FIMAR-371193 format. One line per field, with one value per residue (C-alpha): residue number from 1; residue in three letters; x, y, z. Coordinates in pm, whole numbers, plus 50000, padded with zeros to 5 digits. Layout:
<nodes>
resi	(NUM | ...)
resn	(Ala | ...)
px	(X | ...)
py	(Y | ...)
pz	(Z | ...)
</nodes>
This chain:
<nodes>
resi	(1 | 2 | 3 | 4 | 5 | 6 | 7 | 8 | 9 | 10 | 11 | 12 | 13 | 14 | 15 | 16 | 17 | 18 | 19 | 20 | 21 | 22 | 23 | 24 | 25 | 26 | 27 | 28 | 29 | 30 | 31 | 32 | 33 | 34 | 35 | 36 | 37 | 38 | 39 | 40 | 41 | 42 | 43 | 44 | 45 | 46 | 47 | 48 | 49 | 50 | 51 | 52 | 53 | 54 | 55 | 56 | 57 | 58 | 59 | 60 | 61 | 62 | 63 | 64 | 65 | 66 | 67 | 68 | 69 | 70 | 71 | 72 | 73 | 74 | 75 | 76 | 77 | 78 | 79 | 80 | 81 | 82 | 83 | 84 | 85 | 86 | 87 | 88 | 89 | 90 | 91 | 92 | 93 | 94 | 95 | 96 | 97 | 98 | 99 | 100 | 101 | 102 | 103 | 104 | 105 | 106 | 107 | 108 | 109 | 110 | 111 | 112 | 113 | 114 | 115 | 116 | 117 | 118 | 119 | 120 | 121 | 122 | 123 | 124 | 125 | 126 | 127 | 128 | 129 | 130 | 131 | 132 | 133 | 134 | 135 | 136 | 137 | 138 | 139 | 140 | 141 | 142 | 143 | 144 | 145 | 146 | 147 | 148 | 149 | 150 | 151 | 152 | 153 | 154 | 155 | 156 | 157 | 158 | 159 | 160 | 161 | 162 | 163 | 164 | 165 | 166 | 167 | 168 | 169 | 170 | 171 | 172 | 173 | 174 | 175 | 176 | 177 | 178 | 179 | 180 | 181 | 182 | 183 | 184 | 185 | 186 | 187 | 188 | 189 | 190 | 191 | 192 | 193 | 194 | 195 | 196 | 197 | 198 | 199 | 200 | 201 | 202 | 203 | 204 | 205 | 206 | 207 | 208 | 209 | 210 | 211 | 212 | 213 | 214)
resn	(Unk | Unk | Unk | Unk | Unk | Unk | Unk | Unk | Unk | Unk | Unk | Unk | Unk | Unk | Unk | Unk | Unk | Unk | Unk | Unk | Unk | Unk | Unk | Unk | Unk | Unk | Unk | Unk | Unk | Unk | Unk | Unk | Unk | Unk | Unk | Unk | Unk | Unk | Unk | Unk | Unk | Unk | Unk | Unk | Unk | Unk | Unk | Unk | Unk | Unk | Unk | Unk | Unk | Unk | Unk | Unk | Unk | Unk | Unk | Unk | Unk | Unk | Unk | Unk | Unk | Unk | Unk | Unk | Unk | Unk | Unk | Unk | Unk | Unk | Unk | Unk | Unk | Unk | Unk | Unk | Unk | Unk | Unk | Unk | Unk | Unk | Unk | Unk | Unk | Unk | Unk | Unk | Unk | Unk | Unk | Unk | Unk | Unk | Unk | Unk | Unk | Unk | Unk | Unk | Unk | Unk | Unk | Unk | Unk | Unk | Unk | Unk | Unk | Unk | Unk | Unk | Unk | Unk | Unk | Unk | Unk | Unk | Unk | Unk | Unk | Unk | Unk | Unk | Unk | Unk | Unk | Unk | Unk | Unk | Unk | Unk | Unk | Unk | Unk | Unk | Unk | Unk | Unk | Unk | Unk | Unk | Unk | Unk | Unk | Unk | Unk | Unk | Unk | Unk | Unk | Unk | Unk | Unk | Unk | Unk | Unk | Unk | Unk | Unk | Unk | Unk | Unk | Unk | Unk | Unk | Unk | Unk | Unk | Unk | Unk | Unk | Unk | Unk | Unk | Unk | Unk | Unk | Unk | Unk | Unk | Unk | Unk | Unk | Unk | Unk | Unk | Unk | Unk | Unk | Unk | Unk | Unk | Unk | Unk | Unk | Unk | Unk | Unk | Unk | Unk | Unk | Unk | Unk | Unk | Unk | Unk | Unk | Unk | Unk)
px	(90209 | 90003 | 89660 | 89422 | 89166 | 89382 | 89506 | 89203 | 89059 | 89271 | 89123 | 88749 | 88741 | 88552 | 88766 | 88605 | 88760 | 88647 | 88756 | 88590 | 88653 | 88641 | 88698 | 88556 | 88206 | 88291 | 88575 | 88382 | 88423 | 88093 | 88244 | 88515 | 88360 | 88142 | 88394 | 88522 | 88225 | 88181 | 88518 | 88516 | 88134 | 88309 | 88556 | 88254 | 88317 | 88019 | 87964 | 87811 | 87798 | 87707 | 87756 | 87715 | 87426 | 87341 | 87429 | 87775 | 87665 | 87954 | 88257 | 88272 | 88353 | 88181 | 88215 | 88120 | 88195 | 88259 | 88321 | 88422 | 88388 | 88484 | 88139 | 87807 | 87793 | 87663 | 87621 | 87699 | 87832 | 88150 | 88319 | 88692 | 88845 | 89134 | 89210 | 89140 | 89139 | 89149 | 89178 | 89105 | 89284 | 88860 | 88742 | 89159 | 88954 | 88683 | 88688 | 89060 | 89071 | 88804 | 89086 | 89169 | 89500 | 89748 | 89498 | 89629 | 89595 | 89604 | 89601 | 89685 | 89996 | 89896 | 89646 | 89630 | 89860 | 89846 | 89923 | 89858 | 89910 | 89963 | 90287 | 90082 | 89929 | 90092 | 90083 | 90053 | 90093 | 90072 | 90051 | 89698 | 89564 | 89855 | 90033 | 89683 | 89642 | 89999 | 90046 | 89642 | 89552 | 89211 | 89212 | 88864 | 89034 | 89215 | 89015 | 89061 | 89402 | 89411 | 89224 | 89487 | 89725 | 89507 | 89475 | 89875 | 89978 | 89698 | 89632 | 89227 | 89181 | 89314 | 89445 | 89302 | 88946 | 88952 | 89113 | 88770 | 88499 | 88685 | 88547 | 88291 | 88171 | 88234 | 88068 | 88296 | 88383 | 88537 | 88685 | 88987 | 89083 | 88958 | 89153 | 89534 | 89409 | 89384 | 89699 | 89862 | 89756 | 89925 | 90259 | 90283 | 90299 | 90485 | 90756 | 90746 | 90763 | 91052 | 91247 | 91214 | 91237 | 91624 | 91679 | 91678 | 91382 | 91100 | 90754 | 90633 | 90852 | 90880 | 90435 | 90556 | 90871 | 90616 | 90450 | 90670 | 90596 | 90307)
py	(39467 | 39356 | 39452 | 39263 | 39241 | 39041 | 38792 | 38748 | 38732 | 38452 | 38254 | 38309 | 38437 | 38693 | 38966 | 39003 | 39175 | 39205 | 39516 | 39546 | 39854 | 39915 | 40104 | 40250 | 40375 | 40799 | 40772 | 40733 | 40371 | 40405 | 40714 | 40477 | 40250 | 40476 | 40657 | 40317 | 40190 | 40525 | 40546 | 40189 | 40207 | 40577 | 40269 | 40029 | 39787 | 39587 | 39707 | 39601 | 39838 | 39662 | 39868 | 39741 | 39966 | 39953 | 39930 | 39959 | 40305 | 40529 | 40418 | 40021 | 39838 | 39941 | 39803 | 39831 | 39708 | 39684 | 39413 | 39523 | 39274 | 39281 | 39050 | 39022 | 38992 | 38693 | 38714 | 39069 | 38987 | 39023 | 38697 | 38636 | 39033 | 39053 | 39356 | 39492 | 39824 | 39937 | 40174 | 40082 | 39746 | 39621 | 39625 | 39409 | 39196 | 39120 | 39165 | 39145 | 38807 | 38702 | 38815 | 38576 | 38402 | 38607 | 38857 | 39267 | 39455 | 39810 | 39927 | 40265 | 40166 | 40403 | 40334 | 39890 | 39617 | 39340 | 39051 | 38715 | 38840 | 38519 | 38541 | 38499 | 38873 | 39160 | 39464 | 39781 | 40017 | 40360 | 40591 | 40794 | 40923 | 41094 | 41233 | 41387 | 41602 | 41657 | 41747 | 41918 | 41923 | 41728 | 41322 | 41325 | 41293 | 40986 | 40738 | 40964 | 40889 | 40531 | 40564 | 40687 | 40428 | 40164 | 40273 | 40337 | 39985 | 39760 | 39881 | 39829 | 40103 | 40410 | 40745 | 40996 | 40786 | 40733 | 41145 | 41257 | 41062 | 41135 | 41543 | 41422 | 41311 | 41586 | 41898 | 42165 | 42361 | 42040 | 41901 | 42063 | 41902 | 41573 | 41576 | 41677 | 41394 | 41140 | 41243 | 41238 | 40879 | 40854 | 41033 | 40768 | 40485 | 40541 | 40710 | 40424 | 40119 | 40348 | 40342 | 39960 | 39954 | 40082 | 39859 | 39587 | 39363 | 39213 | 39318 | 39131 | 39214 | 39634 | 39650 | 39460 | 39701 | 40021 | 39981 | 40158 | 40180 | 40449)
pz	(49339 | 49061 | 48940 | 49152 | 48898 | 48709 | 48953 | 49106 | 48734 | 48660 | 48927 | 48850 | 48545 | 48641 | 48774 | 49065 | 49348 | 49733 | 49959 | 50328 | 50488 | 50772 | 51129 | 51449 | 51379 | 51239 | 51101 | 50707 | 50552 | 50436 | 50268 | 50121 | 49991 | 49812 | 49646 | 49529 | 49403 | 49207 | 49064 | 48939 | 48844 | 48624 | 48468 | 48350 | 48586 | 48808 | 49130 | 49473 | 49827 | 50119 | 50445 | 50806 | 51041 | 51401 | 51789 | 51655 | 51376 | 51647 | 51808 | 51759 | 51495 | 51181 | 50837 | 50439 | 50155 | 49719 | 49506 | 49172 | 48880 | 48533 | 48438 | 48650 | 49017 | 49106 | 49459 | 49619 | 49955 | 50062 | 50221 | 50196 | 50098 | 49906 | 50044 | 50377 | 50494 | 50845 | 51016 | 51444 | 51674 | 51698 | 51388 | 51299 | 51530 | 51426 | 51056 | 50931 | 50988 | 50717 | 50453 | 50139 | 50191 | 49953 | 50032 | 50058 | 50448 | 50482 | 50800 | 51045 | 51169 | 51478 | 51537 | 51468 | 51581 | 51301 | 51518 | 51390 | 51028 | 50782 | 50617 | 50297 | 50386 | 50239 | 50449 | 50403 | 50748 | 50735 | 51031 | 50807 | 51110 | 51236 | 50937 | 50877 | 51186 | 51113 | 50786 | 50718 | 51076 | 51057 | 51175 | 51003 | 50674 | 50723 | 50557 | 50273 | 50349 | 50389 | 50017 | 49874 | 49998 | 49897 | 49605 | 49533 | 49645 | 49514 | 49210 | 49241 | 48965 | 48800 | 49023 | 48839 | 48918 | 49242 | 49334 | 49089 | 49259 | 49624 | 49446 | 49318 | 49705 | 49951 | 49968 | 49778 | 50006 | 50132 | 49827 | 49777 | 50202 | 50070 | 49757 | 49936 | 50173 | 49916 | 49759 | 50093 | 50085 | 49752 | 49887 | 50197 | 50009 | 49779 | 50017 | 50225 | 49878 | 49759 | 50145 | 50108 | 49794 | 49868 | 50115 | 49860 | 49989 | 49801 | 49775 | 50041 | 50278 | 50152 | 50246 | 50636 | 50624 | 50589 | 50892 | 51206 | 51530 | 51621)
</nodes>
């Protein structure tokens, strides 16, 4: 997929990319956003990070957001995310609709039905939670699995930079588990892309075809 930093730079000359992470409270969206923010900062990019707190902190739809830009960020709020990561149906209903025309929607295909998604969006649906349970025995790292897939399909940041941020943001005893989860997400996305490519599909169709049913 094209470099979204570069693509957005063609529109506003700042290289600004807006990313929204959403799911149920407790699914680790704040951690995923913090990892991306740390990785982008390490790459010398300008970064703004925000999150939503309140009665939905656990169980309801919750979100965290990151803006990455080559230049100064003059407005720190995400309005039309270029990339949306969604891990729950409630979050899809509440937040995904803001995704920019031509944007990328990455979602957990076992938990989210992207009904009504515009044809202009590129969809990447993969079973993050199920894969975390089956291959790692821990659904708690589904957020990191999904982050690996997001990095693989967006090219928004170097893989190595994000993996290093994953390792640095979690307690030492959980570092290997989270590194494995990140690499699992990379593999899921790449395997889905390879399978769709072998079927001769166009990039957007390939992404949509990567969404297995739950």
